[in-house]
C-alpha positions as CSV (number, residue, x, y, z in Angstrom):
1,M,-1.7,-106.5,-42.6
2,S,-3.1,-107.1,-39.1
3,E,-6.8,-106.6,-38.4
4,T,-5.9,-103.4,-36.4
5,G,-3.8,-102.1,-39.4
6,Q,-6.6,-102.8,-41.8
7,R,-9.1,-101.1,-39.7
8,S,-6.8,-98.0,-39.3
9,S,-6.2,-97.8,-43.1
10,S,-10.0,-97.9,-43.6
11,I,-10.7,-95.2,-41.1
12,A,-7.8,-92.9,-42.4
13,V,-9.5,-92.7,-45.8
14,L,-12.8,-91.6,-44.1
15,L,-11.4,-89.1,-41.7
16,P,-11.8,-86.0,-43.9
17,Y,-15.5,-86.7,-44.3
18,L,-16.0,-87.3,-40.6
19,R,-14.3,-84.0,-39.9
20,R,-16.5,-82.3,-42.4
21,Y,-19.6,-83.6,-40.8
22,S,-18.5,-83.0,-37.3
23,R,-17.5,-79.4,-37.9
24,A,-20.9,-78.7,-39.7
25,L,-22.7,-80.0,-36.6
26,T,-20.7,-78.0,-34.1
27,G,-19.9,-74.9,-36.3
28,S,-16.2,-75.2,-35.2
29,Q,-13.1,-76.8,-36.5
30,D,-11.7,-77.3,-33.0
31,S,-14.8,-78.8,-31.5
32,G,-15.6,-80.8,-34.6
33,D,-12.1,-82.3,-34.8
34,A,-12.3,-83.1,-31.1
35,Y,-15.4,-85.2,-31.7
36,A,-13.6,-86.9,-34.7
37,V,-10.6,-87.8,-32.5
38,A,-12.8,-89.2,-29.8
39,T,-14.5,-91.4,-32.4
40,L,-11.2,-92.8,-33.6
41,E,-10.0,-93.5,-30.1
42,A,-13.4,-95.3,-29.3
43,I,-13.0,-97.4,-32.4
44,L,-9.4,-98.3,-31.5
45,E,-10.6,-99.3,-28.0
46,D,-13.6,-101.4,-29.1
47,G,-13.8,-102.0,-32.8
48,S,-17.0,-104.1,-32.6
49,V,-19.3,-101.3,-33.8
50,F,-17.1,-100.5,-36.8
51,D,-16.5,-104.2,-37.7
52,N,-20.1,-105.2,-37.6
53,A,-21.5,-102.2,-39.6
54,P,-22.6,-102.6,-43.2
55,S,-19.7,-100.6,-44.4
56,P,-16.5,-98.9,-43.0
57,K,-18.1,-95.4,-43.5
58,V,-21.3,-96.4,-41.7
59,G,-19.2,-97.9,-39.0
60,V,-17.2,-94.7,-38.4
61,F,-20.3,-92.5,-38.4
62,K,-22.2,-94.9,-36.2
63,M,-19.6,-94.7,-33.6
64,F,-19.4,-90.9,-33.9
65,H,-23.2,-90.7,-33.2
66,S,-22.9,-92.9,-30.1
67,I,-20.4,-90.4,-28.7
68,W,-22.4,-87.3,-30.0
69,T,-25.7,-88.4,-28.5
70,S,-24.1,-89.4,-25.2
71,S,-22.6,-86.0,-24.9
72,G,-25.8,-84.2,-25.4
73,A,-25.1,-83.1,-29.0
74,P,-23.8,-79.7,-28.1
75,I,-22.6,-77.0,-30.4
76,A,-19.3,-75.2,-29.9
77,V,-19.5,-72.2,-27.4
78,D,-16.6,-69.9,-27.1
79,E,-15.8,-67.6,-24.3
80,S,-17.3,-64.5,-25.8
81,G,-20.7,-66.3,-26.2
82,L,-20.7,-65.9,-30.0
83,K,-22.6,-69.1,-30.5
84,A,-25.5,-68.1,-28.2
85,R,-27.7,-67.1,-31.1
86,A,-27.1,-70.5,-32.7
87,Q,-27.9,-72.4,-29.5
88,S,-31.2,-70.5,-29.2
89,H,-32.2,-71.5,-32.7
90,L,-31.1,-75.1,-32.3
91,E,-33.2,-75.4,-29.2
92,N,-36.2,-74.8,-31.2
93,L,-35.5,-77.7,-33.7
94,T,-36.8,-81.3,-33.5
95,A,-34.2,-83.5,-32.0
96,N,-31.9,-85.4,-34.5
97,T,-33.2,-83.5,-37.5
98,R,-29.9,-81.6,-38.3
99,E,-27.9,-84.8,-38.0
100,A,-30.2,-86.8,-40.4
101,L,-30.2,-83.9,-42.9
102,L,-26.4,-83.6,-43.0
103,L,-25.9,-87.3,-43.2
104,N,-28.2,-87.4,-46.3
105,T,-27.3,-84.2,-48.1
106,I,-23.7,-83.6,-47.3
107,E,-22.3,-87.2,-46.7
108,D,-24.6,-88.9,-49.3
109,F,-25.8,-91.6,-46.9
110,T,-29.0,-93.4,-48.0
111,F,-32.0,-93.7,-45.8
112,P,-31.2,-97.3,-44.6
113,E,-27.6,-96.2,-43.8
114,I,-28.9,-93.2,-41.8
115,A,-31.1,-95.5,-39.9
116,A,-28.2,-97.7,-39.0
117,I,-26.0,-94.9,-38.0
118,M,-28.6,-93.2,-35.8
119,N,-30.1,-96.5,-34.5
120,I,-33.6,-95.7,-35.8
121,D,-35.8,-97.2,-38.5
122,Q,-35.9,-96.1,-42.0
123,A,-39.2,-94.5,-41.9
124,E,-38.1,-92.3,-38.9
125,A,-35.0,-91.3,-40.9
126,E,-37.1,-90.2,-43.8
127,H,-39.3,-88.2,-41.5
128,L,-36.4,-86.5,-39.7
129,I,-35.0,-85.3,-43.0
130,G,-38.4,-83.9,-44.1
131,V,-38.8,-82.1,-40.8
132,A,-35.3,-80.6,-40.9
133,R,-35.8,-79.2,-44.3
134,Q,-39.0,-77.4,-43.2
135,E,-37.7,-76.2,-39.8
136,M,-34.2,-75.1,-40.8
137,M,-35.0,-73.4,-44.1
138,Q,-37.7,-71.3,-42.6
139,S,-36.0,-70.4,-39.2
140,V,-33.3,-68.0,-40.3
141,A,-33.0,-65.5,-43.2
142,G,-30.1,-63.3,-44.0
143,R,-27.8,-61.5,-46.4
144,V,-25.4,-63.7,-48.3
145,M,-22.4,-62.6,-50.4
146,I,-21.1,-64.9,-53.1
147,I,-17.4,-65.0,-54.2
148,E,-17.3,-67.0,-57.4
149,D,-15.6,-66.3,-60.7
150,E,-17.6,-68.7,-62.9
151,P,-20.8,-66.8,-64.0
152,I,-22.9,-70.0,-64.4
153,I,-22.0,-71.2,-61.0
154,A,-22.5,-67.9,-59.4
155,E,-26.0,-67.5,-60.8
156,D,-27.0,-71.0,-59.9
157,L,-25.9,-70.3,-56.3
158,R,-27.8,-67.0,-56.3
159,D,-31.0,-68.9,-57.4
160,I,-30.6,-71.6,-54.7
161,I,-29.9,-69.0,-52.0
162,T,-32.8,-66.6,-52.9
163,G,-35.1,-69.6,-53.2
164,L,-34.4,-70.3,-49.5
165,G,-35.6,-66.7,-48.7
166,H,-32.1,-65.1,-48.3
167,E,-31.0,-62.0,-49.9
168,V,-27.8,-62.0,-52.1
169,T,-25.8,-58.8,-51.6
170,G,-23.8,-59.3,-54.7
171,I,-21.2,-61.5,-56.6
172,A,-17.5,-60.9,-56.5
173,R,-15.0,-62.5,-59.0
174,T,-11.8,-61.5,-57.4
175,R,-10.3,-60.8,-54.0
176,T,-10.4,-57.0,-54.5
177,E,-14.0,-57.1,-55.5
178,A,-15.0,-59.3,-52.5
179,V,-13.4,-57.0,-50.0
180,A,-15.0,-54.0,-51.6
181,L,-18.4,-55.7,-51.8
182,S,-18.3,-56.7,-48.1
183,A,-17.5,-53.2,-47.1
184,K,-20.5,-51.9,-49.1
185,H,-22.9,-54.5,-47.9
186,R,-22.1,-56.3,-44.8
187,P,-23.2,-60.0,-45.3
188,D,-24.5,-62.4,-42.7
189,L,-23.0,-65.2,-44.6
190,I,-20.2,-65.6,-47.2
191,M,-20.0,-68.4,-49.8
192,A,-16.6,-68.5,-51.4
193,D,-14.8,-70.4,-54.1
194,I,-11.1,-71.1,-53.6
195,Q,-9.6,-70.1,-57.0
196,L,-10.8,-66.7,-58.4
197,A,-10.8,-65.0,-61.8
198,D,-7.4,-63.2,-61.6
199,N,-5.6,-66.2,-59.8
200,S,-6.3,-64.6,-56.4
201,S,-7.5,-66.7,-53.6
202,G,-11.0,-66.9,-52.2
203,I,-9.2,-67.9,-48.9
204,D,-7.2,-64.7,-48.8
205,A,-10.4,-62.7,-49.7
206,V,-12.2,-64.2,-46.7
207,N,-9.3,-63.6,-44.4
208,D,-9.3,-59.9,-45.5
209,I,-13.0,-59.7,-44.8
210,L,-13.0,-61.4,-41.5
211,R,-10.3,-59.1,-40.1
212,E,-13.0,-56.4,-40.3
213,M,-16.0,-58.5,-39.4
214,S,-15.1,-61.6,-37.6
215,Q,-18.5,-62.8,-36.7
216,V,-19.6,-64.0,-40.1
217,P,-20.0,-67.6,-41.0
218,V,-18.3,-68.8,-44.2
219,I,-19.0,-71.7,-46.6
220,F,-16.1,-72.7,-48.9
221,V,-16.9,-74.2,-52.2
222,T,-14.1,-76.4,-53.7
223,A,-13.4,-79.4,-56.0
224,F,-10.8,-80.7,-53.3
225,P,-12.5,-80.5,-49.9
226,E,-10.1,-83.0,-48.4
227,R,-7.4,-80.5,-48.7
228,L,-9.1,-78.3,-46.2
229,L,-10.0,-81.1,-43.8
230,T,-6.6,-82.2,-42.5
231,G,-7.0,-80.7,-39.0
232,D,-3.3,-79.4,-39.2
233,K,-4.1,-75.7,-39.3
234,P,-7.0,-73.3,-39.0
235,E,-9.7,-74.5,-41.4
236,P,-13.3,-73.8,-42.2
237,A,-16.3,-75.3,-40.4
238,F,-18.4,-75.5,-43.7
239,L,-17.4,-77.0,-46.9
240,I,-19.3,-77.9,-50.1
241,A,-17.6,-80.1,-52.7
242,K,-17.9,-79.4,-56.4
243,P,-19.7,-80.5,-58.3
244,Y,-22.5,-79.9,-55.8
245,R,-26.3,-80.7,-55.7
246,D,-28.9,-78.1,-54.9
247,D,-29.9,-79.9,-51.6
248,Q,-26.2,-79.8,-50.5
249,V,-26.1,-76.0,-50.9
250,Q,-29.4,-75.6,-49.2
251,S,-28.4,-77.8,-46.2
252,A,-24.9,-76.1,-45.8
253,V,-26.5,-72.6,-46.1
254,S,-29.1,-73.5,-43.5
255,Q,-26.6,-74.9,-41.1
256,A,-24.1,-72.0,-41.4
257,M,-26.8,-69.4,-40.8
258,F,-27.2,-70.8,-37.4
259,F,-23.6,-69.8,-36.4
260,A,-22.6,-66.3,-35.6
261,S,-18.8,-66.7,-36.3
262,T,-16.3,-68.8,-38.3
263,Q,-12.6,-69.3,-37.9
264,T,-10.3,-67.6,-40.2
265,L,-8.6,-69.9,-42.7
266,K,-4.9,-69.3,-43.2
267,V,-2.9,-71.4,-45.5
């Protein structure tokens, strides 16, 4: 296999994770995937950053950050201005903190790897993550609805969410329960599993809810996140992989709370 072919194969494996990260930063599938595509095009044009990185994953994310920072690190803004509230919150955050936190908690990069990706030293990477935890988890509080059929997981998510200062409006185990709960207590954020107790779909439940209240961010929790990161159809901006860690949930909830809307997921 040629050098270009080997590089392309390495990147293809990492693309779902780049999409996940990019969507979380922008709050949008379309905007996030656009940055992912720009990253791939940049690597194909000049592979030196990728080839000289400590690992293929660090190389891909390092190239992404070069493009991200040069563009001013914007979030997605739609025509109706639904992201205005998010932009207002983000302007109050210390620069580069969200990026460092997501790289660490969602993508599992180490401090040295984050330093290499962001072109900073390790001490600054650690500092940024500490600042991010403090700023983001104190800046927005809201009402969260949980759609999860496993009682232990549901209660664990409740504990993590309430520990961040948010209110949990309730726990739904089926599509029908989820729709009824959302109508009774309108949430500011929905956290949804994919497979529910009666074999109904958490995706269908979310679609039902978003038809009535479109401006609600959603975090999907799934054991197979790569299936929702293909870019071939409308997909969620926020994903947590099972099994998850507490800090991953904390980071995802804090990120999602910044955004006033989410795209409907249809599969």
